[in-house]
VORO-520360 format. One record per residue (C-alpha): residue in one letter; y, z, x negated. Coordinates in steps of 0.5 Angstrom, whole numbers, padded with zeros to 4 digits, always signed. Layout:
// residues N
aYZX/...
END
This chain:
// residues 436
m-0068-0050+0093/s-0062-0045+0095/n-0062-0038+0092/s-0063-0033+0097/n-0059-0028+0094/g-0053-0032+0093/p-0048-0036+0098/p-0050-0040+0103/p-0051-0048+0101/v-0045-0052+0101/p-0045-0057+0106/p-0046-0064+0104/y-0038-0066+0104/t-0036-0073+0101/g-0030-0077+0099/p-0024-0076+0095/g-0021-0069+0095/s-0028-0066+0098/p-0031-0059+0094/q-0036-0063+0090/d-0030-0067+0087/v-0027-0061+0084/p-0032-0057+0079/p-0031-0049+0080/a-0027-0046+0075/p-0032-0042+0069/g-0034-0035+0072/s-0031-0036+0079/s-0034-0033+0085/p-0033-0033+0092/i-0027-0029+0095/d-0029-0022+0098/p-0025-0022+0105/a-0025-0014+0104/t-0020-0016+0098/l-0015-0020+0103/p-0009-0017+0106/g-0010-0015+0113/p-0008-0021+0118/i-0011-0026+0113/r-0018-0022+0113/d-0018-0022+0120/e-0017-0029+0121/v-0022-0031+0116/l-0027-0026+0119/a-0026-0028+0126/p-0031-0032+0130/d-0030-0039+0132/p-0028-0040+0139/v-0033-0041+0144/a-0032-0047+0148/i-0033-0048+0156/d-0034-0055+0158/t-0030-0057+0164/s-0029-0064+0163/a-0031-0069+0169/d-0036-0074+0167/e-0036-0078+0173/l-0029-0079+0172/k-0028-0081+0165/d-0028-0088+0167/g-0021-0087+0170/l-0023-0088+0177/n-0024-0083+0183/r-0028-0086+0188/c-0028-0084+0195/p-0035-0081+0196/k-0036-0084+0203/c-0033-0092+0202/g-0032-0092+0194/a-0025-0094+0195/t-0020-0091+0189/d-0014-0090+0193/i-0014-0083+0193/r-0009-0078+0195/q-0008-0070+0196/k-0007-0069+0204/p+0000-0066+0204/g+0000-0058+0205/s-0007-0057+0203/d-0012-0057+0197/l-0016-0063+0200/l-0016-0070+0198/v-0016-0076+0203/c-0018-0083+0202/q-0013-0088+0204/y-0018-0093+0206/c-0023-0090+0211/r-0019-0083+0211/h-0025-0079+0209/e-0023-0072+0207/w-0026-0067+0202/h-0024-0061+0197/g-0024-0061+0190/e-0029-0055+0187/r-0025-0049+0185/v-0025-0048+0178/e-0026-0041+0178/e-0033-0041+0182/e-0035-0048+0178/f-0035-0045+0171/g-0035-0037+0173/l-0028-0036+0170/g-0027-0030+0174/e-0033-0026+0171/g-0034-0022+0165/i-0027-0020+0163/d-0029-0013+0161/k-0034-0016+0157/l-0030-0021+0153/q-0031-0021+0146/g-0027-0026+0141/t-0024-0032+0143/v-0027-0037+0149/i-0023-0043+0150/a-0024-0048+0156/s-0024-0055+0153/g-0018-0057+0156/a-0014-0052+0152/q-0017-0054+0146/d-0012-0055+0140/i-0008-0062+0141/a-0010-0067+0135/a-0003-0069+0132/d-0005-0076+0131/t-0007-0077+0139/a-0002-0082+0142/s+0001-0081+0149/l+0000-0088+0151/m-0007-0089+0154/t-0010-0096+0156/f-0016-0097+0161/k-0020-0103+0163/c-0020-0104+0170/t-0027-0105+0172/g-0025-0109+0178/c-0022-0115+0175/g-0022-0114+0167/a-0014-0113+0167/e-0011-0107+0162/v-0007-0101+0165/m-0003-0097+0161/v-0001-0090+0163/n+0004-0086+0159/t+0001-0078+0159/e+0008-0075+0157/t+0010-0076+0165/a+0005-0079+0169/m-0003-0078+0170/t-0004-0084+0175/a-0003-0092+0175/r-0005-0097+0179/c-0008-0104+0177/h-0002-0109+0178/w-0008-0115+0180/c-0013-0111+0184/r-0009-0105+0186/h-0015-0100+0183/v-0012-0093+0182/f-0013-0090+0175/g-0012-0083+0173/v-0013-0080+0166/n-0019-0075+0167/e-0022-0075+0160/q-0020-0069+0156/v-0017-0073+0150/a-0014-0068+0145/n-0007-0070+0147/g-0006-0064+0151/a-0005-0068+0157/v-0011-0067+0161/p-0012-0059+0163/d-0018-0056+0166/a-0015-0055+0173/v-0010-0056+0177/l-0007-0052+0183/p-0004-0057+0189/f+0002-0057+0192/h+0003-0054+0199/i+0010-0054+0200/k+0012-0060+0203/k+0019-0064+0200/e+0023-0063+0206/d+0021-0055+0206/a+0023-0055+0199/v+0030-0059+0200/a+0031-0054+0206/r+0030-0048+0201/i+0034-0050+0196/r+0040-0052+0201/q+0040-0045+0204/f+0040-0042+0197/v+0046-0046+0195/d+0050-0045+0201/k+0049-0037+0200/r+0053-0038+0194/r+0058-0044+0195/l+0064-0040+0196/f+0064-0039+0188/a+0060-0045+0186/l+0064-0050+0181/k+0067-0055+0185/a+0064-0061+0181/f+0057-0058+0183/k+0059-0058+0190/e+0061-0065+0190/q+0055-0067+0187/f+0050-0063+0190/t+0044-0067+0193/p+0038-0063+0194/e+0034-0069+0197/n+0034-0071+0189/v+0029-0065+0188/g+0023-0067+0184/a+0016-0065+0185/v+0013-0063+0178/y+0007-0060+0175/l+0008-0055+0169/p+0003-0054+0164/y+0001-0046+0163/m-0005-0043+0159/i-0008-0038+0164/v-0011-0032+0160/d-0016-0027+0161/g-0016-0021+0157/n-0020-0015+0155/t-0016-0010+0151/s-0014-0003+0149/a-0008+0000+0146/d-0005+0006+0143/v+0002+0008+0144/v+0006+0014+0140/g+0013+0017+0141/q+0017+0023+0143/g+0018+0026+0150/e+0023+0030+0153/i+0023+0036+0158/e+0030+0038+0160/t+0031+0046+0160/r+0038+0047+0161/e+0044+0043+0163/y+0051+0046+0162/t+0059+0044+0162/t+0064+0046+0157/g+0072+0045+0157/s+0076+0042+0163/g+0080+0036+0165/n+0079+0030+0161/d+0076+0035+0155/k+0070+0036+0160/k+0063+0035+0157/t+0056+0036+0159/y+0050+0038+0155/y+0043+0038+0156/d+0038+0042+0152/a+0031+0040+0152/d+0024+0041+0149/v+0021+0035+0145/y+0014+0033+0145/k+0010+0029+0141/v+0006+0024+0146/e+0000+0020+0145/r-0004+0015+0150/h-0010+0011+0149/v-0011+0006+0155/d-0017+0001+0156/f-0015-0005+0161/t-0016-0012+0163/v-0012-0018+0165/d-0014-0023+0170/d-0010-0030+0170/l-0004-0028+0166/p+0000-0034+0166/l+0004-0037+0159/e+0008-0043+0159/s+0005-0048+0154/s+0011-0053+0154/k+0015-0051+0148/a+0021-0054+0152/r+0020-0049+0158/g+0018-0043+0153/n+0025-0044+0150/l+0029-0038+0154/d+0036-0039+0151/t+0040-0037+0156/k+0046-0040+0153/t+0044-0047+0154/n+0039-0047+0160/t+0036-0043+0165/n+0029-0044+0164/n+0028-0036+0165/i+0029-0038+0173/i+0021-0041+0173/n+0019-0034+0171/t+0022-0031+0177/i+0018-0035+0182/l+0012-0033+0180/p+0006-0031+0182/f+0002-0037+0183/d-0005-0036+0187/t-0009-0039+0181/k-0015-0037+0184/n-0015-0043+0188/a-0014-0048+0183/v-0019-0054+0183/k-0023-0057+0178/w-0018-0063+0174/n-0017-0069+0178/a-0012-0074+0177/s-0011-0076+0184/y-0008-0069+0186/l-0002-0072+0181/v-0001-0079+0185/s+0007-0080+0186/v+0008-0073+0182/s+0011-0072+0175/s+0008-0068+0170/e+0010-0065+0163/k+0005-0065+0158/r+0002-0058+0154/d+0005-0058+0147/l+0003-0051+0145/d-0004-0049+0142/v-0007-0042+0143/e-0005-0040+0136/k+0002-0041+0138/l+0002-0037+0144/r-0002-0031+0141/p+0005-0027+0139/r+0007-0028+0147/l+0001-0026+0149/e+0001-0020+0145/d+0008-0018+0147/e+0006-0019+0155/l+0000-0014+0154/l+0004-0009+0150/s+0009-0009+0156/i+0003-0008+0161/a+0000-0002+0157/r+0007+0001+0157/a+0006+0000+0165/q-0001+0003+0165/v+0001+0010+0162/q+0008+0011+0165/k+0005+0015+0171/s+0002+0020+0166/v+0008+0021+0163/a+0012+0023+0169/k+0013+0030+0167/y+0018+0028+0161/d+0024+0028+0166/r+0028+0026+0160/g+0024+0020+0158/v+0019+0018+0153/r+0021+0014+0147/w+0015+0010+0144/e+0016+0009+0137/q+0009+0007+0135/e+0005+0002+0138/h-0002-0001+0137/l-0006-0007+0141/s-0013-0008+0140/v-0015-0015+0143/h-0023-0015+0144/g-0023-0022+0147/t-0019-0027+0151/r-0021-0033+0155/w-0016-0039+0155/v-0016-0044+0161/s-0011-0050+0161/m-0008-0051+0168/y-0002-0055+0172/l+0002-0051+0177/p+0006-0054+0182/v+0014-0053+0182/w+0020-0057+0186/l+0025-0057+0181/y+0033-0059+0182/s+0037-0059+0176/y+0045-0060+0175/h+0048-0061+0168/q+0054-0057+0167/p+0059-0060+0161/g+0061-0055+0156/p+0061-0053+0149/n+0054-0054+0145/g+0052-0059+0150/g+0053-0055+0156/m+0049-0051+0160/l+0043-0054+0164/h+0042-0050+0171/y+0035-0050+0175/i+0034-0049+0182/a+0026-0048+0183/v+0021-0047+0189/n+0014-0045+0188/g+0010-0050+0190/r+0005-0046+0193/t+0009-0040+0196/g+0016-0043+0197/e+0019-0037+0193/t+0026-0040+0191/m+0031-0038+0185/g+0036-0041+0181/s+0042-0042+0178/v+0049-0044+0181/p+0055-0046+0176/v+0061-0041+0178/q+0068-0042+0178/q+0070-0036+0173/w+0077-0035+0176/k+0074-0034+0183/l+0070-0029+0181/l+0076-0025+0177/m+0080-0026+0184/a+0075-0023+0188/a+0074-0017+0183/l+0081-0016+0183/t+0082-0016+0190/v+0076-0011+0191/g+0079-0007+0186/t+0085-0006+0189/f+0082-0005+0196/l+0078+0001+0193/e+0084+0004+0190/g+0088+0003+0196/i+0083+0007+0200/a+0082+0012+0195/i+0090+0013+0195/w+0090+0014+0203/i+0084+0019+0203/v+0088+0023+0198/g+0094+0023+0202/n+0091+0025+0208/m+0087+0030+0205/s+0094+0033+0202/
END
């Protein structure tokens, strides 16, 4: 019988290394969380994450069957969110994940951490290779989830999709289907490069083949948050402007009243996207142009549908490799930026600006959903020191927003700058001459 005044009973763990194998030290007692350092104490006392089950039980055998004829050859209808059977041409719409699981509700009431099942921690020992046993002929079909989510049985032509949310980060909660077709993406990329062709690297122009653009689903965490923030700093209001000296010794001075400024703001965020791929989150501008992907945001994530691998037939994908805890620092940076923007209007009277010196963020609750977002991607590797530079041109697969990086010939830019400078200098001399 347990002592009602003591600690809760220890679970019956067994085996080598379990708590029962090591007797407690004489006189030892449970650690009081109040005595721990702040970050460790918060982590110990934080409630366990609440999980939302977004798995599709009807798809766990890897087969998505047409609801009308039962065929498994299912594709996305180009330019829409519809799925279409390649056998009987029946069309149907996937369920919107936000409506299916109530993900757009109660953001201002969020407490603690809520994690959808597709966003749970990745198990370190799970493999990328998944094997299915074909229910049609008994053959084994293998899918490498690092790059693909579907495969066709080489005997009976059943189409398999990875739909079960195994703990390897490959199956998200939702997918936002492509709307922009390949020919449209190619035209947008060609137009983007044509506007910059004058200064583009010769090798890039010779090798430029926009038809090689690829459709890829990139992994994101979509986060809702209930947050408060406090910021403290100094604001200045200009009271006088005056000039001393003359000619090259001329200097302008400003007098200003300085005030201590404090602001508190409560706010929520709805569908904040965070890259959940370590490679894509690497924004080292010396070696890659991954930051290009951020410039084609936002995506209409409210239209994302419940996960179904049939949306990924003939489309590549990148697997998530970052868990929620790894993404928290990035989330907090984003939330602080939002907080500063929220208080900006209230400090407009400080015409000399405000310098924030202290910031405190309180994240009351968050909800995390793993989602694949559609991008058309064209890449070019520019040789150089330290591995060179990887350039991207990206097209938002929903809106068509296009941005990219084109390698340039530096001498052409220098010549253009010198030419413009000489031209402006000539105009200045002509103006002075006519005035005199």
